C-alpha positions as CSV (number, residue, x, y, z in Angstrom):
1,M,-94.4,-28.5,203.6
2,A,-96.7,-25.7,202.3
3,F,-96.1,-22.3,202.7
4,D,-97.9,-19.1,203.1
5,K,-96.9,-15.6,203.2
6,V,-99.1,-12.8,204.1
7,R,-98.5,-8.8,204.0
8,I,-99.5,-6.1,206.4
9,R,-100.6,-2.6,206.6
10,F,-100.2,-1.1,209.8
11,C,-99.2,2.2,211.5
12,K,-97.1,3.4,214.3
13,S,-97.7,6.2,216.6
14,G,-97.7,7.6,220.0
15,D,-94.7,6.4,221.8
16,L,-94.2,3.6,220.1
17,R,-92.6,6.3,217.5
18,L,-89.3,6.4,220.0
19,V,-89.3,2.5,219.7
20,S,-86.3,1.7,217.5
21,H,-86.5,-0.9,214.1
22,L,-85.0,-2.8,216.1
23,D,-87.1,-3.0,219.0
24,L,-89.9,-2.9,216.5
25,M,-89.0,-6.3,214.8
26,R,-89.0,-8.0,218.8
27,A,-92.2,-6.4,219.2
28,F,-93.4,-8.0,216.1
29,E,-92.1,-11.4,217.6
30,R,-93.7,-11.4,220.6
31,M,-96.9,-10.6,219.0
32,L,-96.2,-13.4,216.4
33,R,-95.9,-15.6,220.1
34,R,-98.4,-14.4,221.6
35,A,-101.2,-14.8,218.7
36,S,-99.4,-18.4,218.2
37,L,-99.3,-18.1,214.7
38,P,-97.7,-20.5,212.2
39,I,-94.5,-19.2,211.5
40,R,-92.0,-20.0,209.5
41,M,-88.7,-19.7,210.6
42,T,-84.7,-18.8,209.2
43,E,-82.4,-21.9,208.9
44,G,-79.2,-21.9,210.7
45,F,-77.8,-22.0,214.3
46,H,-80.0,-18.8,215.3
47,P,-83.3,-19.1,213.8
48,A,-85.6,-16.0,214.0
49,P,-89.0,-15.5,212.1
50,R,-89.1,-14.5,208.9
51,L,-90.4,-11.7,208.7
52,I,-89.2,-8.4,206.2
53,F,-89.9,-5.0,207.0
54,A,-90.7,-2.8,203.4
55,Q,-88.9,0.3,204.4
56,S,-87.5,0.9,208.1
57,L,-88.6,4.2,209.3
58,S,-86.2,6.4,211.4
59,L,-86.8,7.1,215.0
60,G,-88.8,9.5,215.9
61,L,-91.1,9.2,213.1
62,I,-94.9,8.5,212.7
63,G,-96.1,5.6,210.1
64,L,-99.4,5.9,209.0
65,D,-99.5,2.8,206.8
66,E,-96.2,0.8,206.5
67,V,-95.6,-2.7,205.0
68,V,-94.3,-5.8,207.0
69,E,-94.2,-9.6,205.3
70,L,-94.9,-12.5,207.0
71,E,-94.1,-16.2,206.2
72,F,-96.0,-19.2,207.4
73,T,-95.2,-22.8,207.2
74,E,-99.2,-23.3,207.0
75,E,-101.6,-21.3,205.2
76,I,-103.8,-19.5,207.3
77,P,-106.2,-17.1,206.1
78,P,-105.2,-13.3,206.7
79,E,-108.4,-12.7,208.8
80,D,-107.4,-14.9,210.9
81,V,-104.0,-12.9,211.0
82,L,-105.4,-9.5,211.5
83,E,-107.5,-10.4,214.0
84,R,-105.1,-12.8,216.5
85,F,-102.2,-9.4,215.3
86,R,-105.3,-6.9,216.9
87,K,-106.0,-8.7,219.9
88,Q,-102.3,-8.9,220.7
89,A,-100.9,-4.9,219.2
90,P,-99.8,-2.0,221.9
91,P,-100.5,0.8,222.2
92,G,-99.2,2.6,219.4
93,L,-99.6,0.2,217.0
94,I,-102.7,-0.4,214.8
95,I,-102.9,-2.9,212.1
96,H,-105.1,-1.6,209.3
97,S,-105.5,-4.7,206.8
98,A,-103.3,-8.3,206.0
99,R,-103.7,-10.3,202.8
100,R,-102.5,-13.3,201.4
101,I,-99.5,-12.4,198.4
102,P,-97.2,-14.6,196.2
103,L,-94.4,-16.9,198.2
104,K,-91.6,-15.2,195.7
105,L,-92.9,-11.8,196.0
106,A,-91.5,-9.2,197.9
107,A,-92.4,-5.6,198.7
108,R,-89.9,-3.2,197.1
109,P,-90.5,0.6,198.1
110,R,-90.9,3.1,195.4
111,R,-92.1,6.1,196.9
112,A,-92.7,8.0,200.3
113,V,-94.6,11.3,200.7
114,Y,-93.7,12.4,204.5
115,R,-95.8,15.4,205.6
116,W,-94.4,17.5,208.7
117,P,-97.3,19.6,210.7
118,L,-96.0,23.1,211.3
119,T,-99.6,24.7,212.1
120,E,-98.1,26.6,214.7
121,Q,-95.5,27.7,213.1
122,F,-97.3,28.8,210.1
123,R,-99.2,31.3,211.9
124,D,-96.2,33.2,211.5
125,D,-96.1,34.8,207.8
126,V,-92.4,35.4,208.1
127,F,-91.8,31.6,208.4
128,K,-94.0,30.4,206.4
129,T,-92.1,33.4,203.3
130,Q,-89.0,32.0,204.7
131,V,-89.3,28.5,204.3
132,S,-91.3,28.9,201.2
133,D,-88.6,30.7,199.5
134,R,-85.8,28.1,201.4
135,L,-88.0,25.7,199.6
136,R,-88.4,27.4,196.2
137,E,-84.8,27.1,196.0
138,L,-83.8,23.9,197.1
139,M,-85.9,22.3,194.1
140,A,-85.1,24.9,191.2
141,Q,-81.1,23.9,191.9
142,P,-80.0,20.8,189.5
143,E,-77.6,19.0,192.2
144,V,-78.3,19.0,196.1
145,W,-75.7,17.4,198.4
146,S,-75.9,16.2,201.7
147,N,-72.9,15.3,204.0
148,R,-73.3,11.9,205.4
149,E,-70.9,10.2,208.3
150,K,-72.3,6.8,207.9
151,P,-71.1,3.9,207.0
152,R,-68.0,6.4,205.4
153,P,-67.8,10.3,205.4
154,R,-68.8,10.9,202.4
155,Q,-71.4,13.3,199.9
156,V,-74.9,12.6,198.4
157,N,-76.5,14.1,196.3
158,I,-79.7,13.6,196.6
159,R,-82.0,16.2,194.3
160,P,-83.2,13.0,192.5
161,Y,-84.7,11.7,194.6
162,L,-86.6,14.6,195.7
163,R,-89.7,13.9,193.7
164,A,-91.2,17.0,194.7
165,A,-91.9,19.2,198.1
166,W,-94.6,22.0,198.9
167,T,-96.3,23.9,202.2
168,D,-100.5,24.3,202.5
169,A,-102.1,25.6,205.0
170,G,-100.3,23.8,208.3
171,S,-97.7,21.4,206.6
172,L,-94.5,20.6,204.7
173,W,-94.6,17.9,202.5
174,F,-91.8,16.1,200.7
175,D,-92.4,13.1,198.1
176,I,-89.6,11.1,197.8
177,W,-88.3,8.8,195.9
178,L,-86.8,5.5,196.9
179,T,-84.7,3.4,195.4
180,Q,-82.5,0.4,196.9
181,E,-79.0,2.2,196.5
182,G,-80.4,5.4,198.5
183,T,-83.2,7.9,199.0
184,A,-83.5,11.3,200.5
185,R,-83.9,12.0,204.2
186,V,-86.4,14.4,205.9
187,D,-83.4,15.4,208.4
188,E,-81.1,16.3,206.0
189,L,-83.9,18.0,203.8
190,A,-84.5,19.8,207.3
191,R,-81.5,20.5,207.5
192,L,-80.5,22.1,204.4
193,L,-83.4,24.0,204.7
194,G,-82.3,25.2,207.9
195,L,-84.7,24.0,210.3
196,E,-82.7,21.2,212.0
197,D,-83.4,22.6,215.3
198,L,-87.4,22.6,214.6
199,Y,-86.7,19.0,213.2
200,L,-85.3,18.1,216.4
201,T,-87.3,19.7,219.4
202,G,-90.8,20.7,216.8
203,P,-94.2,17.7,215.9
204,A,-93.0,14.8,214.6
205,V,-92.8,14.0,211.2
206,E,-95.5,11.7,209.9
207,R,-94.7,9.5,206.7
208,V,-97.8,9.2,205.4
209,T,-97.5,7.5,202.2
210,L,-94.9,4.5,201.5
211,E,-95.8,3.0,198.2
212,I,-95.1,-0.7,196.7
213,S,-94.4,-1.2,193.3
214,D,-96.4,-4.9,192.6
215,E,-99.4,-3.3,194.3
216,L,-99.8,0.0,191.0
217,A,-100.6,0.0,187.5
218,P,-98.2,-1.2,185.4
219,E,-98.7,2.5,183.6
220,E,-97.4,4.5,187.0
221,I,-94.4,1.2,187.1
222,A,-93.2,2.8,183.5
223,Q,-92.7,6.7,185.1
224,T,-90.5,5.5,187.5
225,P,-87.2,7.2,186.9
226,T,-84.1,5.1,186.9
227,I,-81.6,7.0,189.5
228,A,-78.2,6.2,189.9
229,Q,-76.5,7.0,193.5
230,Q,-74.1,10.0,192.5
231,V,-71.5,10.6,195.6
232,R,-68.4,12.2,195.8
233,P,-65.5,12.4,198.6
234,W,-65.9,14.1,202.0
235,K,-63.4,14.0,205.0
236,G,-66.1,14.9,207.3
237,E,-66.4,17.7,210.7
238,P,-66.2,16.3,213.7
239,T,-70.0,16.5,214.9
240,K,-69.1,17.6,218.6
241,P,-65.7,19.7,219.8
242,A,-62.8,17.9,220.8
243,A,-63.1,17.4,225.0
244,V,-60.5,18.9,227.0
245,E,-58.3,16.8,228.5
246,T,-58.8,17.3,232.2
247,P,-56.2,15.6,234.7
248,R,-56.7,12.5,236.4
249,E,-57.6,13.4,240.4
250,V,-57.0,10.2,242.5
251,W,-58.3,10.2,246.2
252,G,-55.6,10.8,248.6
253,A,-52.9,11.6,246.5
254,T,-50.4,14.2,247.4
255,S,-46.9,15.7,246.4
256,N,-44.7,13.1,248.8
257,G,-47.5,10.2,247.9
258,P,-49.9,8.5,248.8
259,I,-51.6,9.1,252.2
260,V,-51.6,6.4,254.5
261,E,-53.7,6.7,257.6
């Protein structure tokens, strides 16, 4: 049987940014069925469509140029895949492009660039100066340890993953290396900069660029650093205060026993 493989670039925005990665996978499965595309299924007791996302997107973030790869049971023109997907895409999902790739080729994310639009906040010169100073201090440190609770409590040095960070007239930017062993997250960078509350309630962060290794020139690939994950033990701290235990109330109970009517 001849198989085919297509790489799709898409945008996830609007209310769809509040959809989890698992639900996004389900949305793509429904789109495949509705588009009547000859998708290849996995083997085993629970077959599933063979679709792989290059890099999952955290809940609440906007992805402007994300990547998903699909395998089909027969050759199908990428233009046909593109047209059918666009007809079935829900609001907030924009299909940019589709191209055929070799069956054995798999997307390996190399780098991601995030933009955090803080235009309103940056109108305050004091706020912008404080953020710039914190950012400069962060970049000057040889090690930046971040606490992570999952899958187990530990501290990770995220400084090697931070390629660059800067501010412009209205945004805060992070340029981050992506590796199979790990990476830095925007939420922990916001916490280290003292902007955790703004990250939860302020403007949504956008992943502007998701760079795939096989789409780059060899001279660019040669400049990719080798990053070994640095981890140290951390006992962890409770994220919420312990709940105060209160006596359980039982309807109709008295010191002399239950009330019987």
